[in-house]
Backbone as CSV, one residue per row, in Angstrom:
resi,resn,N_x,N_y,N_z,CA_x,CA_y,CA_z,C_x,C_y,C_z
1,MET,90.635,81.135,129.947,91.152,82.037,130.967,92.675,82.051,130.905
2,ALA,93.214,83.245,131.085,94.664,83.401,131.121,95.003,84.426,132.184
3,SER,96.222,84.370,132.646,96.697,85.354,133.612,97.083,86.626,132.864
4,THR,96.968,87.772,133.525,97.374,89.026,132.876,98.875,89.039,132.608
5,ASN,99.642,88.198,133.292,101.075,88.090,133.016,101.353,87.421,131.678
6,ASP,100.339,86.736,131.103,100.496,86.049,129.824,100.094,86.924,128.634
7,ILE,99.679,88.157,128.877,99.219,89.033,127.795,100.361,89.320,126.829
8,LYS,100.062,89.222,125.537,101.029,89.478,124.471,100.378,90.365,123.411
9,ASN,101.201,91.041,122.598,100.682,91.838,121.493,99.958,90.925,120.503
10,GLY,98.808,91.371,120.015,98.031,90.590,119.060,97.017,89.659,119.696
11,MET,97.123,89.411,120.997,96.185,88.533,121.695,94.797,89.182,121.706
12,VAL,93.752,88.381,121.600,92.387,88.901,121.626,91.746,88.491,122.948
13,LEU,91.264,89.493,123.683,90.634,89.275,124.983,89.130,89.412,124.857
14,ASP,88.398,88.671,125.673,86.945,88.764,125.737,86.601,89.485,127.042
15,LEU,86.330,90.789,126.961,86.023,91.589,128.145,84.560,92.012,128.084
16,ASP,83.766,91.556,129.018,82.343,91.893,129.101,81.606,91.595,127.802
17,GLY,81.940,90.479,127.161,81.249,90.071,125.943,81.723,90.760,124.686
18,GLN,82.722,91.637,124.780,83.270,92.310,123.600,84.696,91.833,123.374
19,LEU,85.087,91.770,122.089,86.428,91.308,121.747,87.367,92.498,121.603
20,TRP,88.514,92.425,122.286,89.512,93.486,122.279,90.864,92.891,121.916
21,GLN,91.555,93.509,120.964,92.887,93.061,120.568,93.935,93.896,121.298
22,VAL,94.943,93.234,121.845,96.019,93.925,122.555,96.988,94.512,121.534
23,LEU,97.111,95.845,121.546,98.037,96.520,120.647,99.397,96.715,121.303
24,TRP,99.392,96.927,122.625,100.608,97.233,123.368,100.390,96.846,124.820
25,PHE,101.433,96.361,125.478,101.314,96.054,126.899,102.638,96.352,127.596
26,GLN,102.555,96.587,128.909,103.751,96.842,129.697,103.496,96.381,131.132
27,HIS,104.402,95.587,131.652,104.337,95.200,133.055,104.945,96.339,133.861
28,HIS,104.267,96.772,134.929,104.731,97.923,135.705,104.702,97.579,137.188
29,LYS,105.815,97.797,137.848,105.906,97.570,139.287,106.211,98.912,139.953
30,PRO,105.184,99.541,140.511,105.434,100.824,141.175,106.221,100.620,142.471
31,GLY,106.745,101.689,143.004,107.509,101.610,144.243,106.687,101.066,145.391
32,LYS,105.435,101.473,145.465,104.510,100.978,146.487,103.358,100.274,145.789
33,GLY,102.838,99.277,146.397,101.648,98.623,145.854,101.982,97.428,144.988
34,ASN,100.920,96.892,144.401,101.042,95.683,143.591,101.443,96.007,142.163
35,ALA,102.018,95.019,141.500,102.377,95.155,140.090,101.099,95.181,139.251
36,VAL,101.163,95.894,138.130,100.024,95.983,137.223,100.507,95.762,135.789
37,VAL,99.566,95.496,134.913,99.845,95.365,133.493,99.049,96.459,132.784
38,ARG,99.770,97.401,132.170,99.119,98.467,131.409,98.999,97.999,129.965
39,THR,97.836,98.247,129.368,97.619,97.818,127.991,96.947,98.919,127.183
40,LYS,97.143,98.846,125.883,96.368,99.634,124.931,95.646,98.591,124.098
41,ILE,94.312,98.609,124.157,93.523,97.590,123.476,92.561,98.247,122.483
42,LYS,92.260,97.501,121.423,91.380,98.008,120.365,90.187,97.076,120.231
43,ASN,88.992,97.661,120.233,87.783,96.882,120.032,87.801,96.343,118.606
44,VAL,87.688,95.043,118.454,87.813,94.405,117.149,86.696,94.832,116.204
45,LEU,85.483,95.032,116.726,84.350,95.359,115.866,84.234,96.844,115.569
46,THR,84.432,97.695,116.573,84.240,99.135,116.367,85.518,99.873,116.033
47,GLY,86.680,99.318,116.377,87.947,99.988,116.123,88.342,100.979,117.207
48,LYS,87.513,101.127,118.243,87.787,102.058,119.335,89.010,101.575,120.122
49,THR,89.921,102.499,120.430,91.130,102.165,121.173,91.071,102.795,122.555
50,VAL,91.377,101.996,123.585,91.366,102.493,124.968,92.601,101.971,125.708
51,ASP,92.965,102.678,126.768,94.009,102.217,127.678,93.328,101.523,128.846
52,LYS,93.824,100.361,129.224,93.243,99.623,130.344,94.371,99.043,131.188
53,THR,94.199,99.110,132.497,95.184,98.586,133.432,94.582,97.399,134.175
54,PHE,95.336,96.309,134.221,94.910,95.105,134.918,95.834,94.881,136.107
55,ASN,95.297,94.320,137.198,96.145,93.900,138.310,96.956,92.701,137.867
56,SER,98.191,92.634,138.309,99.052,91.516,137.957,98.482,90.229,138.545
57,ASP,98.603,89.151,137.808,98.140,87.816,138.200,96.621,87.682,138.274
58,SER,95.856,88.658,137.805,94.411,88.465,137.743,94.084,87.684,136.470
59,LYS,92.889,87.164,136.388,92.496,86.330,135.257,91.680,87.136,134.257
60,VAL,91.907,86.901,132.964,91.138,87.526,131.893,90.702,86.431,130.928
61,ASP,89.549,86.635,130.301,89.064,85.697,129.301,89.756,85.979,127.975
62,THR,90.232,84.940,127.339,90.812,85.093,126.009,89.842,84.500,124.997
63,ALA,89.770,85.122,123.847,88.903,84.635,122.784,89.692,83.693,121.884
64,THR,89.040,82.671,121.403,89.679,81.754,120.473,89.613,82.367,119.086
65,VAL,90.756,82.768,118.599,90.834,83.406,117.282,91.651,82.508,116.371
66,ASP,91.044,82.131,115.257,91.738,81.309,114.277,92.346,82.223,113.228
67,ARG,93.636,82.063,112.993,94.330,82.848,111.968,94.699,81.896,110.839
68,SER,94.318,82.273,109.627,94.671,81.429,108.489,95.154,82.307,107.342
69,ASP,96.148,81.782,106.627,96.677,82.503,105.474,95.722,82.316,104.307
70,MET,95.304,83.430,103.754,94.369,83.391,102.632,94.882,84.293,101.519
71,GLN,94.404,84.004,100.318,94.788,84.802,99.158,93.636,85.734,98.801
72,TYR,93.970,87.030,98.634,92.972,88.010,98.213,92.726,87.822,96.723
73,LEU,91.462,87.616,96.345,91.129,87.374,94.947,90.652,88.633,94.235
74,TYR,89.566,89.247,94.742,89.002,90.428,94.089,87.988,91.090,95.008
75,HIS,87.552,92.299,94.608,86.504,93.021,95.328,85.243,92.893,94.483
76,ASP,84.163,92.383,95.057,82.961,92.126,94.265,81.868,93.183,94.423
77,GLY,82.181,94.311,95.035,81.181,95.356,95.230,80.567,95.332,96.613
78,THR,80.432,94.137,97.202,79.888,94.037,98.553,80.982,93.781,99.580
79,GLY,82.125,93.294,99.131,83.219,93.000,100.044,84.404,92.423,99.294
80,PHE,85.407,92.049,100.069,86.635,91.495,99.511,86.570,89.977,99.598
81,VAL,86.869,89.309,98.497,86.792,87.855,98.424,88.185,87.280,98.665
82,PHE,88.270,86.413,99.684,89.515,85.736,100.025,89.315,84.236,99.861
83,MET,90.415,83.517,99.525,90.347,82.077,99.365,91.357,81.420,100.300
84,ASP,90.866,80.429,101.044,91.732,79.617,101.892,92.541,78.710,100.976
85,MET,93.857,78.770,101.089,94.717,78.033,100.157,94.769,76.526,100.441
86,THR,94.310,76.082,101.611,94.322,74.649,101.899,93.020,73.978,101.493
87,SER,91.880,74.633,101.773,90.590,74.015,101.463,89.944,74.593,100.201
88,TYR,90.486,75.705,99.684,89.959,76.418,98.521,88.560,76.983,98.756
89,ASP,88.170,77.126,100.031,86.909,77.775,100.361,87.088,79.285,100.198
90,GLN,86.031,79.945,99.698,86.085,81.392,99.523,85.155,82.065,100.525
91,ILE,85.615,83.180,101.096,84.780,83.961,102.003,84.796,85.408,101.552
92,VAL,83.688,86.090,101.811,83.577,87.510,101.502,83.694,88.277,102.816
93,ILE,84.644,89.204,102.869,84.857,90.005,104.066,84.410,91.430,103.754
94,PRO,83.476,91.978,104.564,82.954,93.321,104.296,84.043,94.391,104.322
95,ASP,83.777,95.495,103.608,84.732,96.600,103.483,85.152,97.157,104.838
96,ASP,84.206,97.282,105.772,84.538,97.908,107.059,85.487,97.048,107.891
97,ILE,85.479,95.733,107.714,86.402,94.872,108.450,87.800,94.937,107.830
98,VAL,87.875,95.001,106.505,89.168,95.105,105.826,89.812,96.451,106.150
99,GLY,89.008,97.517,106.182,89.492,98.830,106.586,90.606,99.360,105.704
100,ASP,91.636,99.923,106.340,92.743,100.543,105.605,93.659,99.539,104.923
101,ALA,93.511,98.263,105.227,94.341,97.239,104.581,94.103,97.232,103.075
102,LYS,92.930,97.699,102.629,92.628,97.719,101.197,93.599,98.585,100.410
103,ASP,94.203,99.568,101.079,95.141,100.468,100.404,96.454,99.785,100.044
104,TYR,96.683,98.586,100.550,97.950,97.901,100.319,97.775,96.516,99.712
105,MET,96.530,96.159,99.340,96.271,94.812,98.821,96.141,94.817,97.307
106,LEU,96.835,93.870,96.686,96.704,93.608,95.263,96.103,92.221,95.099
107,GLU,95.456,91.999,93.969,94.890,90.682,93.715,95.991,89.627,93.761
108,GLU,95.659,88.465,94.301,96.540,87.302,94.473,97.569,87.489,95.578
109,GLN,97.433,88.543,96.388,98.343,88.758,97.518,97.887,87.942,98.710
110,MET,98.838,87.448,99.494,98.528,86.673,100.686,98.321,87.599,101.883
111,ALA,97.380,87.237,102.747,97.104,87.980,103.973,96.641,86.983,105.024
112,THR,96.774,87.379,106.289,96.295,86.540,107.376,94.916,87.050,107.794
113,VAL,93.929,86.168,107.774,92.570,86.526,108.150,92.281,85.903,109.510
114,ALA,91.883,86.746,110.464,91.560,86.274,111.812,90.049,86.116,111.925
115,THR,89.610,84.944,112.380,88.182,84.680,112.529,87.888,84.207,113.942
116,HIS,86.679,84.496,114.396,86.199,84.049,115.703,84.790,83.512,115.502
117,GLN,84.580,82.248,115.779,83.296,81.575,115.608,82.749,81.759,114.187
118,GLY,83.640,81.671,113.203,83.244,81.753,111.806,83.088,83.157,111.265
119,ASN,83.228,84.179,112.103,83.107,85.568,111.654,84.484,86.192,111.522
120,ALA,84.732,86.860,110.391,86.013,87.528,110.175,86.120,88.728,111.112
121,LEU,87.270,88.850,111.777,87.487,89.949,112.716,88.355,91.048,112.127
122,PHE,89.498,90.657,111.553,90.414,91.635,110.985,91.381,90.945,110.031
123,ILE,92.096,91.782,109.265,93.072,91.324,108.279,94.456,91.760,108.753
124,GLU,95.423,90.861,108.685,96.812,91.212,108.996,97.632,91.079,107.722
125,LEU,98.266,92.179,107.337,99.129,92.178,106.158,100.580,92.045,106.594
126,PRO,101.476,91.715,105.672,102.894,91.752,106.016,103.278,93.177,106.437
127,ALA,104.404,93.319,107.133,104.827,94.639,107.625,105.078,95.621,106.484
128,SER,105.490,95.110,105.324,105.706,95.997,104.177,105.292,95.283,102.896
129,VAL,104.906,96.078,101.904,104.541,95.545,100.597,105.251,96.355,99.521
130,GLU,105.373,95.754,98.353,105.997,96.424,97.221,104.909,96.789,96.222
131,LEU,104.822,98.081,95.899,103.804,98.585,94.991,104.437,99.503,93.944
132,VAL,103.791,99.604,92.790,104.287,100.444,91.698,103.659,101.831,91.802
133,VAL,104.478,102.860,91.573,103.994,104.242,91.539,103.326,104.458,90.180
134,THR,102.011,104.736,90.190,101.296,104.928,88.924,101.286,106.385,88.488
135,TYR,101.401,107.316,89.454,101.478,108.718,89.063,102.253,109.523,90.097
136,THR,103.143,110.343,89.615,103.817,111.345,90.427,104.382,112.396,89.484
137,GLU,104.528,113.585,89.982,105.121,114.649,89.169,106.565,114.274,88.865
138,PRO,107.066,114.651,87.682,108.459,114.310,87.363,109.432,115.066,88.263
139,GLY,110.550,114.410,88.562,111.593,115.044,89.358,112.397,115.997,88.485
140,LEU,113.040,116.945,89.098,113.847,117.911,88.375,115.320,117.603,88.563
141,GLN,116.142,118.056,87.635,117.580,117.877,87.768,118.028,118.534,89.071
142,GLY,118.813,117.819,89.836,119.289,118.355,91.105,118.517,117.805,92.294
143,ASP,117.380,117.125,92.068,116.644,116.524,93.180,117.438,115.335,93.710
144,ARG,117.704,115.338,94.975,118.504,114.281,95.583,117.748,113.635,96.734
145,SER,118.292,112.556,97.226,117.616,111.801,98.286,117.538,112.584,99.592
146,THR,118.380,113.584,99.786,118.335,114.352,101.032,117.329,115.483,100.957
147,GLY,116.676,115.644,99.815,115.725,116.733,99.624,114.376,116.435,100.245
148,GLY,113.357,117.126,99.746,112.011,116.992,100.279,111.264,115.812,99.707
149,THR,109.954,115.884,99.834,109.102,114.816,99.334,108.015,115.387,98.441
150,LYS,107.348,114.494,97.720,106.237,114.861,96.848,105.193,113.759,96.917
151,PRO,103.939,114.070,96.591,102.905,113.026,96.608,103.059,112.070,95.418
152,ALA,102.719,110.822,95.664,102.731,109.806,94.611,101.535,108.892,94.813
153,THR,100.898,108.498,93.714,99.770,107.580,93.764,100.261,106.179,93.423
154,LEU,99.896,105.211,94.279,100.304,103.822,94.075,99.265,103.083,93.242
155,GLU,99.596,101.875,92.814,98.694,101.099,91.963,97.400,100.703,92.656
156,THR,97.338,100.783,93.979,96.110,100.494,94.712,95.233,101.734,94.863
157,GLY,95.763,102.913,94.473,95.023,104.155,94.624,95.442,104.944,95.852
158,LYS,96.235,104.354,96.723,96.730,105.021,97.936,97.737,106.093,97.541
159,GLN,97.650,107.250,98.210,98.612,108.320,97.957,99.558,108.438,99.151
160,ILE,100.860,108.439,98.866,101.878,108.548,99.916,102.890,109.621,99.517
161,GLN,103.761,109.971,100.459,104.849,110.899,100.190,106.108,110.109,99.847
162,VAL,106.766,110.499,98.748,107.996,109.835,98.308,109.066,110.892,98.075
163,PRO,110.344,110.492,98.024,111.410,111.453,97.726,111.255,112.045,96.327
164,LEU,111.843,113.213,96.120,111.708,113.934,94.860,112.283,113.187,93.657
165,PHE,113.286,112.326,93.869,113.951,111.674,92.739,113.154,110.518,92.145
166,LEU,112.102,110.044,92.812,111.322,108.922,92.279,110.488,109.357,91.091
167,SER,110.312,108.437,90.144,109.503,108.751,88.973,108.408,107.705,88.795
168,GLN,107.496,108.012,87.904,106.366,107.143,87.621,106.851,105.802,87.084
169,GLY,106.201,104.702,87.523,106.552,103.373,87.045,107.549,102.639,87.924
170,GLU,108.135,103.315,88.909,109.091,102.661,89.796,108.350,101.899,90.890
171,LYS,108.987,100.842,91.387,108.412,100.031,92.460,109.014,100.496,93.778
172,VAL,108.134,100.686,94.782,108.582,101.158,96.089,108.103,100.204,97.180
173,LYS,108.804,100.215,98.303,108.415,99.429,99.467,107.700,100.371,100.428
174,VAL,106.501,99.950,100.907,105.659,100.788,101.756,105.334,100.045,103.043
175,ASP,105.414,100.742,104.178,105.056,100.185,105.482,103.532,100.131,105.565
176,THR,102.962,98.935,105.800,101.500,98.787,105.819,100.881,99.305,107.111
177,ARG,101.667,99.492,108.155,101.120,99.986,109.420,101.001,101.502,109.431
178,THR,101.968,102.194,108.807,101.989,103.661,108.855,101.758,104.316,107.506
179,GLY,101.960,103.589,106.415,101.814,104.169,105.092,103.058,104.934,104.660
180,ASP,104.168,104.752,105.353,105.400,105.469,105.036,106.168,104.779,103.920
181,TYR,106.857,105.596,103.130,107.771,105.119,102.092,109.000,104.540,102.790
182,LEU,109.396,103.309,102.432,110.564,102.674,103.053,111.766,102.611,102.130
183,GLY,111.544,102.645,100.824,112.668,102.592,99.906,112.247,102.171,98.516
184,ARG,113.173,102.324,97.599,112.939,101.934,96.219,113.325,100.470,96.058
185,VAL,112.557,99.725,95.262,112.836,98.325,95.032,113.563,98.205,93.692
186,THR,114.750,97.616,93.751,115.502,97.399,92.512,115.454,95.922,92.181
187,ASN,115.298,95.626,90.919,115.200,94.220,90.499,116.547,93.642,90.232
């Protein structure tokens, strides 16, 4: 049990037997009445997102979620295989739990795997990753950074928009939350 004043981003709540992850929260004190905590929460299993308001200082159940750093090894057809770097235990996480994170994962990459009672709940990647552009149309003379964008395919198969001056084989930094191009990586 925790107070609604203790709610933080990333916290997992147990509401009516379902697990909900807090995506966003805000303490609100209206001119009249009691203070409340507004939240945007996501169902861990279904991915459904809802807005929920709690009375300030009320109690909510929190779920015990274990987060451990694991290395992504490979996809075996039924799911993604991760290895715990401390115990060397391997677990298979189904495709639907990994979700869109697969678009940014390369073999041997580290990720945080959240589990509850031995079941994998979700994958947390770093805020940005560096990936190589495997295909994009060639840029033309005169294309500059202030110009438009063009589609580019990354080494994971994900397609994003990049500036016109980028060419095939270059390494780019990509935001894993939005899929946006953040910049070119120079060695």
